[in-house]
C-alpha positions in Angstrom: -9.5 -35.6 27.6 -7.3 -38.5 26.2 -10.2 -40.3 24.6 -11.2 -36.7 22.9 -7.8 -36.7 21.5 -8.0 -40.3 19.9 -10.7 -39.1 18.5 -10.6 -36.2 17.2 -6.4 -36.3 16.7 -6.0 -35.3 12.7 -2.4 -36.0 11.4 -1.2 -32.4 10.2 2.6 -30.8 9.5 4.2 -27.9 10.0 4.8 -25.5 7.1 7.7 -24.2 5.9 9.9 -24.2 9.3 9.6 -20.4 9.9 6.1 -20.4 11.6 4.1 -23.4 13.1 0.9 -23.3 11.9 -1.6 -26.1 12.5 -3.4 -27.2 9.0 -5.8 -29.8 8.2 -5.4 -31.8 5.7 -7.5 -30.3 2.3 -6.0 -26.5 4.1 -2.3 -28.3 3.8 -3.3 -29.0 -0.5 -4.3 -25.8 -0.9 -1.3 -23.5 0.6 0.7 -26.0 -1.2 -1.1 -25.1 -4.8 -1.5 -21.5 -4.2 2.3 -21.8 -3.5 4.1 -23.9 -5.4 2.1 -22.1 -9.0 3.2 -19.0 -7.6 6.9 -16.5 -7.7 8.1 -15.2 -4.7 7.3 -11.3 -4.6 10.7 -10.5 -4.1 11.8 -12.2 -7.5 9.1 -9.7 -9.0 9.6 -7.4 -11.5 8.2 -4.9 -8.9 9.7 -2.3 -6.0 8.5 -2.0 -2.3 9.0 0.9 -0.6 7.7 3.2 2.7 6.1 5.9 2.1 7.9 9.5 2.9 9.4 10.5 6.6 10.1 14.3 6.9 10.7 14.0 10.5 8.2 16.9 11.7 5.3 16.1 10.0 3.7 19.3 12.1 5.0 21.2 9.5 5.0 19.6 6.8 1.6 18.2 6.3 -1.2 20.2 6.6 -5.0 20.9 6.2 -6.9 21.8 2.9 -7.3 24.9 4.8 -4.1 25.7 5.4 -3.2 25.3 1.7 -5.2 28.1 0.6 -3.9 30.0 2.7 -0.3 29.9 1.8 -1.6 30.2 -2.0 -3.6 33.4 -0.6 -0.2 34.9 0.5 1.4 34.2 -2.9 2.6 37.8 -4.7 1.9 36.5 -8.0 -0.1 33.7 -10.7 2.9 32.4 -11.4 4.1 31.8 -7.7 0.3 30.3 -6.7 0.8 28.0 -9.4 4.2 26.7 -8.8 3.2 26.3 -5.0 0.2 24.7 -5.7 2.2 22.1 -7.8 4.7 21.4 -4.9 1.3 21.0 -2.2 0.7 17.4 -2.8 -2.4 15.8 -1.5 -1.4 12.8 0.6 -2.4 9.1 2.5 -1.7 8.4 5.5 -1.8 4.8 6.6 -5.1 4.9 8.0 -6.7 6.7 5.3 -6.3 3.7 3.2 -8.9 0.9 2.5 -9.1 -1.8 0.3 -10.2 -0.6 -3.1 -10.1 2.6 -1.8 -9.1 5.0 0.3 -10.9 8.1 2.9 -9.5 11.3 1.9 -8.5 12.9 4.9 -7.9 16.7 3.0 -3.9 16.0 3.9 -1.3 17.6 2.1 2.6 17.5 1.9 5.2 20.3 1.1 6.6 18.4 -1.5 10.5 20.3 -1.1 12.0 16.8 -2.1 15.7 16.8 -2.2 16.1 16.2 -6.1 17.1 12.8 -7.1 20.9 13.4 -8.0 21.0 9.6 -10.3 18.6 11.8 -12.4 19.9 15.2 -12.3 16.8 16.4 -10.6 17.6 19.5 -8.7 16.6 19.9 -4.5 14.0 22.5 -4.6 14.8 26.2 -3.7 12.5 27.9 -0.5 13.6 30.8 -2.3 11.4 29.8 -5.2 8.9 29.2 -3.1 8.6 32.7 -0.7 4.7 32.0 1.1 5.9 28.6 2.1 9.2 30.1 3.0 7.3 32.1 5.4 5.2 29.4 6.4 7.9 26.8 7.6 9.9 29.6 9.1 7.3 29.2 11.9 9.0 26.2 12.8 12.4 27.0 12.3 13.8 25.6 15.9 12.0 22.0 14.7 13.2 22.2 11.2 16.8 22.7 12.6 16.9 19.9 15.3 15.2 17.3 13.2 17.8 14.7 11.5 15.8 13.8 8.6 16.4 16.5 6.5 18.0 17.4 3.1 20.5 19.7 1.9 18.4 22.7 3.8 16.4 22.6 7.0 13.7 23.4 4.6 14.4 20.2 2.2 12.9 17.1 3.0 15.2 13.7 3.0 17.3 12.6 0.2 14.2 10.1 -1.4 15.8 8.0 -4.3 12.2 6.9 -5.2 10.3 10.2 -5.0 9.6 9.7 -8.8 7.8 6.5 -8.1 4.7 8.5 -5.6 3.3 9.5 -9.2 3.3 6.3 -11.2 0.7 3.8 -11.3 0.9 2.0 -7.6 -0.3 -0.2 -4.5 -1.1 1.3 -1.9 -1.4 -0.5 1.5 -0.9 0.3 5.6 2.3 -0.9 7.4 0.1 -2.1 10.1 -3.5 -3.0 9.9 -6.3 -5.5 10.8 -8.6 -5.6 7.0 -5.2 -6.3 4.3 -6.5 -3.4 2.4 -4.7 -2.6 -0.7 -5.2 0.6 -2.9 -4.0 0.6 -6.5 -3.4 4.3 -7.5 -3.5 6.3 -10.2 -4.1 9.6 -8.0 -0.2 10.3 -7.7 -1.3 10.6 -4.1 1.9 11.1 -2.2 1.7 8.9 1.8 2.8 8.8 4.8 5.7 6.2 6.9 3.4 4.3 7.7 2.5 3.2 4.3 4.0 1.3 2.1 3.6 1.6 -2.1 4.7 -1.2 -4.6 5.5 -0.1 -8.2 6.3 -2.1 -11.4 5.0 -4.6 -13.5 0.9 -6.0 -13.2 0.3 -4.9 -10.3 -3.4 -4.1 -11.3 -3.8 -8.4 -10.8 -1.2 -8.1 -8.4 -3.8 -5.3 -6.4 -6.7 -7.7 -7.0 -5.0 -10.9 -5.6 -3.6 -9.0 -2.4 -7.4 -8.2 -1.8 -8.6 -11.4 -2.3 -10.1 -14.5 -0.9 -6.7 -16.5 -1.1 -4.5 -13.7 -0.4 -6.4 -14.0 2.8 -6.7 -17.5 3.0 -3.4 -18.9 2.4 -0.9 -16.3 3.5 -2.6 -14.0 6.8 -0.9 -15.9 8.8 2.6 -15.4 7.3 2.5 -11.9 8.9 3.4 -10.9 12.3 0.0 -10.6 14.9 -0.1 -7.3 17.3 -2.4 -6.1 19.7 -5.7 -6.1 18.6 -5.4 -8.3 15.4 -3.7 -6.3 13.2 -1.1 -7.6 11.3 2.5 -5.9 10.3 2.7 -5.8 6.4 6.6 -5.3 6.4 8.3 -5.5 3.3 10.2 -8.7 4.6 7.5 -10.6 5.3 5.5 -9.4 1.8 8.2 -10.5 0.4 8.2 -14.2 0.6 4.6 -14.6 -0.9 4.1 -16.0 -3.3 2.0 -15.0 -6.6 1.4 -16.2 -9.8 2.3 -14.6 -12.9 0.5 -13.8 -15.2 0.5 -12.4 -19.2 -0.1 -8.0 -19.6 -3.6 -9.6 -21.2 -4.5 -11.2 -17.7 -3.4 -7.7 -16.5 -5.3 -5.7 -18.5 -8.7 -7.5 -17.6 -8.2 -7.6 -14.0 -7.2 -4.1 -13.8 -10.5 -3.2 -16.1 -11.8 -4.8 -13.0 -10.1 -3.6 -10.5 -11.3 0.0 -11.5 -14.6 -0.8 -11.7 -14.5 -2.1 -8.1 -12.8 1.1 -6.9 -15.0 3.6 -9.0 -18.4 1.3 -7.0 -16.2 1.8 -3.8 -15.9 5.6 -4.1 -19.4 5.9 -4.9 -20.1 3.8 -1.5 -21.7 1.0 -3.7 -22.4 -3.0 -2.9 -18.8 -4.1 -4.3 -19.7 -8.1 -2.7 -20.9 -9.6 -6.4 -17.8 -8.0 -8.0 -15.0 -8.8 -5.1 -16.3 -12.2 -5.9 -16.2 -12.4 -9.4 -12.6 -11.9 -8.9 -12.0 -14.3 -6.1 -14.1 -16.8 -9.0 -11.1 -15.0 -11.7 -7.9 -16.4 -9.6 -9.4 -19.6 -8.5 -9.8 -20.2 -12.0 -5.5 -19.4 -12.8 -5.2 -21.9 -9.6 -7.1 -24.3 -11.4 -8.9 -25.0 -7.6 -11.7 -27.8 -7.7 -14.8 -26.8 -6.3 -14.2 -28.8 -3.0 -10.9 -26.1 -2.6 -13.0 -23.0 -3.8 -15.5 -24.0 -1.8 -13.3 -24.5 1.4 -11.8 -21.2 0.9 -15.0 -18.8 0.1 -15.5 -15.4 0.6 -13.8 -13.9 3.2 -14.2 -10.3 4.5 -12.4 -9.0 7.5 -15.1 -7.0 9.4 
């Protein structure tokens, strides 16, 4: 054993002091170069929020069939239109995929509690009699829940409820596959996922799905049972990412939209993902050796 160690040993150092990661010389160089060129996400002009916590998903997250049943109980066209607008499509953490999603026909009854800072009033359940009739069947459970707003029909206070309608990055809180999706469809999401809103998130979507991110930062996220990683905000905040111009962000936004369209059509995306990887390599001025070392990483 001692002879093997003498022959195979490599001098390595531990990085950051926060976790012990043994890296080869080239791995250390790549990681150091990427981190030095970037800015921690906590210092970006972005916000990271978790999804909606209803306090009782069995009542507030419904199937498409139940949504149609509620709409059918509306007495007037006006009530039906208002009710339809209040019931929003929702993605759960497990529905979010890399550059895409699997919509499970789940819908959130978004009886929000308003945004006092913006003068937005809470939803008045009296204006939605069909929804009230449906929720009344869960009255005992709704009354007991701690996560509620001004009335038992309202969701808890959420100062960023408007942000769900903005362009955002969606990703699960625990995942083996590190998937990130750029949403322009105003999906709601549950508390098993997070969203990122703010500046240059199209480029950030590409980076977080890239081979560079997986190669350099996967070990920044605690590994749980079965290879699952925990992507909580406290860990993502520390990831250093290169800040880019508006022009570069627009270029990546076009590529991300093309790629997500391919995913939606169930077509191959590998060539385009490799192209995006190469563009990120260029931005970081990686050498041929460094690019070859990273390669194309896809977590299956």
